[in-house]
C-alpha positions in Angstrom: 34.6 138.3 -12.2 36.8 137.0 -15.1 35.2 136.8 -18.5 34.9 133.2 -19.8 37.2 132.3 -22.7 34.9 131.6 -25.6 37.5 131.4 -28.3 37.3 128.3 -30.5 39.7 126.9 -33.0 38.4 127.0 -36.5 38.4 123.8 -38.6 40.6 125.6 -41.2 43.4 125.7 -38.6 43.2 122.3 -37.0 41.4 119.0 -37.4 42.0 117.7 -34.0 43.4 114.2 -33.9 44.2 113.1 -37.5 45.4 109.5 -38.3 48.9 110.5 -39.5 50.6 107.5 -37.9 48.0 105.1 -39.4 48.3 106.7 -42.8 52.0 106.4 -42.7 51.8 102.8 -41.7 49.4 102.1 -44.6 51.9 103.7 -47.0 54.7 101.6 -45.6 52.7 98.5 -46.1 52.0 99.5 -49.8 55.7 100.1 -50.4 56.8 97.0 -48.6 54.3 94.8 -50.4 55.0 96.2 -53.8 58.8 96.0 -53.6 58.6 92.4 -52.3 56.3 91.4 -55.1 58.5 93.1 -57.7 61.6 91.2 -56.5 59.9 87.9 -55.9 58.5 87.9 -59.5 61.7 89.1 -61.0 60.2 92.4 -62.3 62.8 94.4 -60.5 65.6 92.9 -58.3 67.8 95.2 -56.3 69.8 93.1 -54.0 71.0 94.2 -51.5 69.7 97.7 -51.9 65.9 97.0 -52.1 66.2 94.2 -49.5 67.7 96.8 -47.1 64.9 99.2 -47.9 62.3 96.5 -47.2 63.9 95.4 -43.9 64.1 99.0 -42.8 60.5 99.8 -43.8 59.4 96.7 -41.8 61.3 97.9 -38.8 59.7 101.4 -39.1 56.3 99.8 -39.5 56.8 97.7 -36.3 57.9 100.9 -34.4 54.8 102.7 -35.6 52.3 100.1 -34.5 54.0 99.5 -31.1 52.9 102.8 -29.8 54.6 105.5 -27.7 55.7 108.9 -28.9 59.4 108.0 -29.1 58.8 104.8 -31.0 56.4 106.4 -33.4 58.8 109.2 -34.1 61.7 106.7 -34.7 59.5 104.7 -37.0 58.5 107.8 -38.9 62.1 108.8 -39.4 63.1 105.4 -40.7 60.2 105.2 -43.1 60.6 108.8 -44.3 64.4 108.5 -45.0 64.1 105.2 -46.8 61.0 106.2 -48.8 63.1 109.2 -50.0 66.0 106.8 -51.0 63.5 104.5 -52.6 62.2 107.2 -54.8 65.6 108.1 -56.2 67.0 104.5 -56.2 68.3 103.6 -59.7 65.3 105.3 -61.4 63.1 102.4 -60.2 59.9 104.4 -60.0 60.5 106.4 -63.2 61.0 103.1 -65.0 58.0 101.7 -63.2 55.6 104.4 -64.4 56.9 104.3 -68.0 56.3 100.6 -68.3 54.3 99.9 -71.4 50.6 99.1 -71.6 51.5 95.6 -72.6 52.4 94.8 -69.0 49.6 96.4 -66.9 50.3 94.1 -63.9 53.8 95.5 -63.6 52.5 99.0 -64.1 49.8 98.8 -61.4 52.1 97.1 -58.9 54.8 99.8 -59.5 52.3 102.6 -59.4 50.9 101.4 -56.0 54.5 101.0 -54.7 55.5 104.5 -56.0 52.5 106.3 -54.6 52.9 104.6 -51.2 56.6 105.5 -51.1 55.9 109.1 -52.3 53.1 109.8 -49.8 55.2 108.4 -47.0 57.7 111.2 -47.3 55.4 114.1 -46.2 53.5 111.8 -43.9 56.7 110.9 -42.1 57.5 114.6 -41.5 54.0 115.2 -40.1 54.0 112.1 -38.0 57.5 112.8 -36.5 56.2 116.3 -35.5 52.7 115.2 -34.4 53.0 111.5 -33.2 49.8 111.8 -31.3 47.9 112.4 -34.5 47.2 116.2 -34.4 48.3 118.8 -36.8 47.0 121.4 -39.2 44.0 120.4 -41.3 45.7 121.8 -44.4 48.1 118.8 -44.3 45.2 116.5 -45.2 44.7 118.5 -48.5 48.4 118.4 -49.2 48.5 114.7 -48.9 45.5 114.4 -51.2 47.2 116.7 -53.7 50.4 114.5 -53.8 48.2 111.4 -54.3 46.3 113.1 -57.2 49.4 114.5 -58.9 51.4 111.2 -58.6 48.5 109.2 -60.1 48.0 111.7 -63.0 51.7 111.8 -63.9 52.0 108.1 -63.8 48.9 107.6 -66.0 50.1 110.1 -68.6 53.6 108.5 -68.8 51.9 105.0 -69.0 49.6 105.7 -71.9 52.2 107.7 -73.8 55.0 105.1 -73.7 56.5 104.9 -77.2 56.5 101.6 -79.1 57.8 101.5 -82.7 57.5 97.9 -84.0 59.9 96.6 -86.6 59.1 97.2 -90.3 60.0 95.2 -93.4 63.6 95.6 -94.2 64.7 96.4 -90.6 67.4 94.5 -88.9 66.1 93.1 -85.6 67.8 92.5 -82.4 66.3 91.6 -79.0 67.8 92.4 -75.6 66.8 89.3 -73.6 67.1 88.4 -70.0 67.7 84.9 -68.6 66.8 84.1 -65.1 64.0 85.6 -63.1 63.3 85.8 -59.4 64.9 87.0 -56.1 68.7 87.6 -56.1 68.9 87.5 -59.9 69.8 91.2 -60.5 72.9 90.1 -62.4 71.0 87.4 -64.3 72.4 86.8 -67.8 71.3 89.3 -70.4 72.2 89.0 -74.0 71.4 90.3 -77.5 69.7 87.9 -80.0 71.0 87.4 -82.5 74.6 87.9 -81.4 75.7 89.1 -84.8 73.9 91.2 -87.5 75.1 91.8 -91.0 74.2 94.6 -93.4 75.2 96.3 -96.6 77.0 99.7 -96.5 74.7 102.7 -96.5 71.5 103.5 -94.4 70.8 100.8 -91.8 67.8 100.6 -89.6 67.8 98.4 -86.5 64.7 97.6 -84.5 65.7 97.0 -80.9 63.3 95.1 -78.7 63.6 95.2 -74.9 61.9 92.2 -73.3 62.6 93.3 -69.8 59.3 94.5 -68.3 60.8 97.1 -66.1 64.4 98.1 -66.8 65.1 100.2 -69.9 67.9 99.7 -72.5 70.4 102.3 -73.5 71.3 101.0 -77.0 74.6 102.3 -78.3 76.9 101.8 -81.3 79.9 103.8 -80.1 81.8 103.8 -83.3 78.9 105.4 -85.2 77.7 107.7 -82.5 74.3 105.9 -82.3 72.3 106.1 -79.2 68.7 105.0 -78.6 66.7 104.6 -75.4 64.3 101.6 -75.4 61.6 101.6 -72.8 60.8 98.4 -70.9 58.8 96.0 -73.0 58.9 98.1 -76.1 60.6 98.2 -79.5 62.5 101.3 -80.8 63.9 101.8 -84.3 67.1 103.7 -85.1 68.4 104.6 -88.5 72.0 105.6 -89.3 74.6 105.5 -92.1 77.1 102.6 -91.7 80.3 102.4 -93.8 81.9 99.0 -94.3 83.4 97.6 -91.1 82.7 95.8 -87.8 80.8 97.6 -85.0 79.9 96.9 -81.4 76.2 96.9 -80.4 76.1 97.8 -76.7 73.4 97.9 -74.0 75.0 100.5 -71.8 72.7 99.6 -68.9 74.2 96.2 -68.3 77.1 96.2 -70.7 75.6 93.6 -73.0 77.4 93.3 -76.3 76.6 92.1 -79.8 78.1 93.0 -83.2 77.2 94.5 -86.5 79.2 93.6 -89.6 78.8 95.9 -92.6 80.2 95.0 -96.0 
């Protein structure tokens, strides 16, 4: 008489049916909601790139919830690929988590979007392999680890964002943006004032970036001056300026102003 098979699968190896497709759908909703809000409020506008990402995420979400192994796998692939692209797109999420404490709404919106997009990558891999919701239990801990690390990194970057306000005697220039809202990625940006004057010798310029999300690469090419200015912050740069006329440049959007020394 054959011996009954009494082997059991330990919880360390499998967790039975796990809600990977549902978790992936939740991450897709976070990413979709966050990016739409960022664009609609003008915090970050990436037409057509982010619009394509949003439409693809929506298509993947619809495939996930429609059921069926083939559709779930297809939805997981769409969401996974475009989540990866979203994480490397134009430094969006790096800029998001370094947004200053002066704009916590932008920070929280971007943090939610980033975490949803980041978690979607491993979840998409798991869901494409186990569309029925099975899989090793260790994957649950891996997802939790990604969530914890992403939150910790974002929080550290957020609270350590540098801001160096103008001091007496500094020249002051502000990189402004005109026009907010959807489809305004090329909205007018300018320096104010358009012209600065100074005496020859040491010069300090306090550069204020009013954009709540996109940083400024402030340059004076003729003097080899370069200063990064985080979103919503002021940064000061000091240099020696002989007599002459120089170009102030925001290398991010090719915005120009001038400095006349003499």
